[in-house]
N, C-alpha and C positions, 0 to 999 in steps of 0.2 A: 304498329303493323299496318298502318295505312288505312284504318277503319275509324269511324266515329266512336268516342268513348262510350256512347250509349250502348253500343252492341255488347260491351263487356259487363254492363250492369245487367242487361237482359240475359246474358250468358249466366251470371251469378244467380240471378233470381230463379231461372229455370233449373239450374243445377240443384238447388235445395228442394224445389218442388218435385223434381224427378227422383231425388233420394227418397222422398216420402212415398211417391206413387209406386216406383219399381220395387222398393223395399217390401211394401205391403203386397204387391202383386207376386213377388218371388215366394212368399210363404203362404199365400191365401188358400190354395187348394190343400196344402199340408195341414193348415189350421182347421179347415172344415172337415178333413178326414181323420183328425186326431180323435182319440178316445174321449178326451175331456169335452171337446166341442160336440161330438156326436151325442154324448149323454145330455149335455146342457140343452140341446136343440131337439131332443126327442128322436134322434136318428139311430140310435143304438141297435135297433132290430134289422137294420139294413145290412145286406151282405157287403163285402168289400168292393165288388164291382158296382153295386147299386150306389154305394156311398160316393165312389169316385165319379160316377155319372152325375149325381146330384151336385157335387163339388164343381164339376166342369160346367153344369147348367148355371150355377150361381156366377161363376167366373165369366161365362160367355155373356149373360145378360147384363151383368155389371160393366163389362168392358164395352159392350154395344152401346149402353146408354151413356157411358163416359164420353163416347165419341159422337153421340147424336145430340146431346144437350149444347155443344158449342154453337148450333144453329141459333138457339135462344140467346146465348152470350154474344154471339156475333151481331145479332140484330140489336141488342141493347147497346153495344158499343157503337154501332153505326148511327143509331137514331137518338139515343137518350143520354147515356153516361159517358161516352168515351172509353178508350181502351184501358187507361190506367185505373180508373175507378172500378171497372169490372175485374181487373186483375186482383186488386186488393180484396174486393167482396168475395171473389171465388177462392182466394187463398185462405181467408178466414173459415169459410165453410169447410174446405178440406181439412184443415187443421182440427176443427171441431169433430169432423167425421172420423179421423183417425183416433181421437181421444174416445169417442163413443165405442169404436170397436175394441179399445183397450180397456174399457170399464170392466172390472172383474165380475165374472159371472156370479160369485158368491155374495156379491153385494146387491144383487137384483132379486126381486121376489121369484120364487119358483114358477116356471111357465112363462116368464117375460123375457127370458134371455134372447129368444129369436128376434124380439122387437128392438133390442139393442143392436143386433146385427143389421136389421133392416134400416134403422135410423142412421147408423154409421155410413152405410153404403149410400143411402139417399143423399146425405150431406156432401159425400165426396163426389157423387155423380153431378149434382147441381153445381158445386163449387168448381169442378174441372171445367164444366160447360161455359163458365164465365172467365176462367183463367186461360185455358189452352189456346183458343183461336186468337186471342187478342194479343198475347205476348209474341206469337209467331208474326202476326201481321205488323207489329211495331218494328220488327227487324226489317221488313221490307221498306217501312216508312222512312227509315234512316237514309235511303238512297234514292236518287233521281231515276226516272225511267231511262233505260239504256245503259245504266251504270253497270259495268262488267264485274264490279266487286260484289254484286248481290249474291251471286251463286256461291262465291267464297265465303261471304258473311254467314249464309245459312249453313255452310259446312262447319264453320267455327262455332256457330250457335249450337249445331247438332253435337259438337264435342262436349258442350256444357251439359246437354241432355244426358250424354253417355258417362260423363264423369260423375254426374248425380246418381246414375243407375248402378255404377260400380260400387260407390259408397253405399247405396242402399242395399244391394245384394250382400256386400261384405258385412256391414254392421247389423242391418235389420235381420238379414237371413241368419247370421250366427246367433243373435239373441233369440230369434224365434225358434230355431231348431235345437239349440243347446240350452237355452234357459226357459223362456216362456213366450208363447205366441202373442199374448195380449200385451205384455211388456214391450214387445217389439213394435206393436201398433203405436204405443204411447211415444216411443222414441221417434217413430216416423212423423208423428204430429209435431214434435219439437223441431224436426228438420224443416217442416213447412213454416213454422214460426220464424226461423232464421231468414227464410227467403222473404217473408213479409217485412221483417225489420230492415233488411237490405234495400228493398224497393222504397220503404217509407223515408229512410234517411238520405238515400242518394238519388231519388228519381228526379227532383226538380233540378239538381246541379248537373246531371249527366244527360238528361233527356230534353231539357228545356220544356217547350210546349207539346212536344210530340205526344200524342195519345190523350191529351186533356179534353180535346173537342171531339164530338161525334164525327165520323168520316163523312156522313151525308152532308153535314153543314160545310165541311171543307170542300166538298165536291160541287157546291151550287155555283152556277155561272149566270150572273144577272143579265148578261147580254142575250140569253135564250129566252128570257121571260118566263115567269112562273116557277114553279118548283122543279128543279132539275130531276128529282126522283120520279116524276111523272112523265119525263121525256122518253119516247119509245127507244128501244135499243137499236143502235145502228147496225148495219150488215156486218161491219168488222167486229162489233162487240158480240153479235150472235155467234159468228164463227168461232171466236175465241172461247166463248162459254161452251160450245159444242166440244171443243178439244178438252176442256176441263172435265166434262161429263164422260167423254169416251175414255180417257186416261183414268178416270175414277173407276170405270168398270174393271179395268186391269189392275188397278190398286186393290180392289176387293179381292181378286185372285191371289195377289201377292200376300196380303196381310193375313188372309185365311190360312195360308201355309205358314207364314213367319210366326204367327201367334200361337202355333203349337208349342213354342218355347215355354209359355206359362202353364200350359195344360199337359197335353199327352207327352210331350217330350220331358217336361218336368217330372211327371209321374214315372215315366220310363227311367229317368235318372235315378230316382229314389228307390224303385222296387226292382229294377231289372238291370242295374249297372253297378259294377264293382267301383266303389267310391274311394278305394285306398290308393292314394297317389303319393309316392315317395315315402311310404310307411305311415302316412297320416290320413285318417278317414275325415274327408271333407263333408260339410253339409251339402246335400243335393242341390240346393239353391245356388251354391257357389258356381256351379257349371254355367249358370246363365251370365256370369261375369265375363265370359269369353267374348260374347257379342259386343258389350260396351268397351271392353279393354281393346279389342282390335279395332274398334271405331276410332278410339283415341290414337292408336298406332297408325292406322290406315287412312284416316280422314285427310291429313295433310298430304299424304302421298297421292291420293286420289284427286285432290284439289290441284296438285302440281301437274299431274298427268293431263287434266282437262286444259289447264292453261298452256302446257308444253305442246299440246296437239295443234294449238292455234286455230286455223281455218278448218282443220280436219276434226276438230272436237265434235263428238256426236251430238245431235239435237236432243232435247228433252224426251221426245218419244223414243229415240234410239237408245238413250241411257235407261229408260223404263224397260225396254225389251231385254237389255242386258241383265237388269236386276232380276227379272223373272227367271231367266236362264240360270243364274247363279243360285237362286232359291232351289230350283229343281235339283241342281248338282248337290246341294246340301242334303236333300232328301234321299239322293242315291247313297250317300254316306250312312244315313239312318237305315236304309235297306240293309247295309252291311252289318250294322249292329243287330237288327232283327234276325238276320241269317245266322249270326253267331250263337244266339241263344236258342234258335229253333223252336221246338215245342216244349222244351224243358221248363219246368216250374222253378227250378233251383239254380240254373245257369245264369251268369252274370256277364253282361257285355263290357268290353273294354270302354273306359270313358273317352278314349281318344276318337272313337267314332263320333261322339257328340261334339267333341272339340272341333273336328274337322267340319262337321255339319254347321256349327255356329260360325265358323270362319267364312264359309261360303255364303251363309246368309248374311253376314256382316257386309261382304263385298256387294251383294245384291241390295242390301239396304242402303248403302252409300250411293248406289247408282240410281236409286228410286226416291227414297224419302226426302232427303234435303232438296233435291231437284224438284220434287212435286210441290213442296212449300213455296220455293221460289218461283215456280211456274205460275201458281195461283195469283201471287202478288203481281206478276207481269200481265196476266191475261184478264183478270177480273176487272170490270168497270169500278171506278173509284167509289161510286155511291153504294156498291154492293160488295165492297172488299172484304169486310169481316164476315159477312153473310156467306160469300163464296168460300172463305176459309172454313167457316163452320160446315158447310156442305161437304168439303173435302174430308174433314174429319168424320162426317157422317158415313162416308163410304168405308172408312176404316172401321167404324162402329159395326156396320153390318157385316164386315169381314170377321170381326171378333166373335159375334154370335155364330157365324158359319164355322169359325175354327173350333168352337165348343162342340158343335155337331160332328165335325170331322173327328175330333179327339175321342168321342164316344165310340166311334168305329174300331178303335184299337181294342177295346174290350169285346167287341162283337165279331169283327172279321180278323183280328190279330194285327200286330204292328207291321208285319211284312206287307200285306195287302194295302194296308192304309198309307203307309209311308211311300210305297211304290206308286200308289195312285196319285198321291200329291206331286211327286217328282214328275210324272208324265204330264199332268195338268199344267204345271207351271212352266215346263220347257215348251209345250205346245203353244200356250198363250204368248210366251216370249217370241216365238218364231212368227206368230200371226201379226203381232204388234210391229215386228221389224219389217214386215212387208207392206204395212199401211202407214208407215211413219212420214213418208214424204207428203201425203195427202194431209196429214195432221199439221205439218210444218206450213203448208199453204194456208190453212185456216188460222194459223197464228198471226198472219199478216205482219211478219217482220218484228214481232215482239222480242226476238232473241238477237236482233241485230243491233250492233253497237251504235250505228248512226243511221238515221233515215235519209234516204237519197230522195230528193225532190226532182221529179222529172217534169218535162213540159206536159201540161194538162190539156187533153183534147176537149172539145166542146161536148162530146158525148160523156166524158168523165165528169165534166162539171155538172151535167144533168143528173148523173147517177149520184154525185156527192149531195146535190140539193135534195134529191128524192129521199136519201137516207138520212139527212140531217146530220152529217158527220161533225162531231165536235172537234175542236182543236186539240192537238196533242197536249197533255198536261203532265206535270211532274207530281210525284207523291208529296203530300203535304200542302199543295196548293188548292 
């Protein structure tokens, strides 16, 4: 397919890790709201609404920390261990975390079950922090600066993420809802083990030296004198970081809406949706497969559209604005579902409302998420590459906690007001970003251009260059 073999190793490793993560995520709120878990954790006196709010709080805090700890993992990869060692360490912790969640309650002393839950979540949070930013960064490291294949590579990589999530929802979701939630967590841990085995056996052959050395060491330039990490950021680097931070704020808005999938939309699917499709009652978590399934279907289509547009291809900020607008359209469909059930406590919405919502969300995700990962590798200074990737995931972490708080509003204000408010907020944010996109492109300083055009340099420009200590262009891996 015209890409380095290492891309497909990273594809496979991420696929198994995502099976583990999304399989667990798909059933987590169901597990916490189950009668067995409520009794084990001492929550059986809570009402259904209170129990769902507690489950959403746990999910939001867990998801937030999952995306904040990559800052630590990114720093360790940049300065101490390198990316591949961090990936292995993080994968082992996540595997042990799944096994801790799956440890049977009846084998624990009475009153200690909640500590098993906390231990499992803590291991998964820390492990994900070491794993997540570094495997994404390694995808970017496979390509030189200006290589147009990079956006396509991240789209292919994103297909691996979503193939894993399909398998996670399908297998882990079915085992959890139809057999036993804790057994499902054990199976999720085995999925992570398969990813570790793949990385251990194929890493040296397919990746060579990529990811073995800390990025900060690779970014040192002896001609500058001293430690390159202490060199002040240039004007170009500062502008590029501003773009990352501004788009990060819009990313928070996007994911705060998108992550309703694991919380309020998941609970809406279980308790307010008719789950009989073609005469078969499906597990509620299976509806979440619509998103990754359509990513598999639409990812190559979207990648072809971007390539086919040529010079008319939208810039990264332009794609971000489209992503927010499509997210809003998905919640317009959820408004339709809420209107169908009205105030009735027994009416059930058609599952096709959720299917349409997830399809719109999928298109929005393809416009924003893989483009965002690629953009960070383009704009971040090499010596801060994994750290900036960790910061990018931190934005998503903040969004996940916000998503939990938004999800609680469904029980307070109702699904119609909540889903309608998210739709308005997302579309408005998308329009604002559309109107400021050109300024953001200016601050990117040609990072998305295939070739750098060198023009005659004036004496004034020479002075500016000297003042800002502009470093020479570099390639990833140098």
